[in-house]
C-alpha positions in Angstrom: 93.5 9.1 25.0 93.1 5.4 24.3 92.7 3.3 27.5 93.1 -0.5 27.6 92.2 -2.4 30.7 94.2 -5.6 30.9 92.0 -8.7 31.5 92.9 -11.2 34.1 94.1 -14.0 31.8 95.5 -11.7 29.0 99.1 -11.5 28.1 101.0 -8.3 27.9 101.6 -8.7 24.2 97.9 -9.0 23.5 97.1 -5.9 25.6 99.8 -4.0 23.8 98.4 -5.1 20.5 94.9 -3.9 21.5 96.4 -0.6 22.7 98.2 -0.1 19.3 95.0 -0.9 17.4 93.1 1.7 19.5 95.8 4.3 18.8 95.6 3.6 15.1 91.8 3.9 15.1 91.9 7.2 17.0 94.5 8.7 14.6 97.1 9.5 17.1 100.0 7.9 15.2 99.1 9.6 11.9 98.7 13.0 13.7 102.1 12.4 15.4 103.8 11.7 12.0 102.1 14.8 10.5 103.3 17.1 13.3 106.8 15.7 13.3 108.1 18.0 10.6 106.9 21.3 9.2 105.0 21.0 5.9 104.9 24.0 3.6 101.3 25.2 2.8 102.0 24.5 -0.9 103.0 20.9 -0.1 100.0 20.5 2.1 97.7 21.7 -0.7 99.3 19.3 -3.2 99.0 16.4 -0.9 95.3 17.1 -0.2 94.7 17.5 -4.0 96.3 14.1 -4.7 94.3 12.5 -1.9 91.1 13.9 -3.3 91.9 12.8 -6.8 92.8 9.3 -5.5 89.5 9.1 -3.5 87.5 10.2 -6.6 89.2 7.7 -8.9 88.6 4.9 -6.3 84.9 5.8 -6.1 84.5 5.8 -9.9 86.3 2.5 -10.2 83.9 1.0 -7.6 80.9 2.4 -9.4 82.1 0.9 -12.7 82.5 -2.5 -11.0 79.0 -2.4 -9.6 77.5 -1.2 -13.0 79.5 -3.6 -15.2 
């Protein structure tokens, strides 16, 4: 659970922004969106496969940039 202590001279908006950032980093929002609706196992496999392919292509593109 992300915890944000509000500093003495800090505005509410800044504290809220820090809280939202901590929630994003901890993955709470993505987990919430993931659990909001049921996802079929086949759809989950497909999504993971696409993510792995995207990650691999991104890594290859970065290696090409470094080499070339």
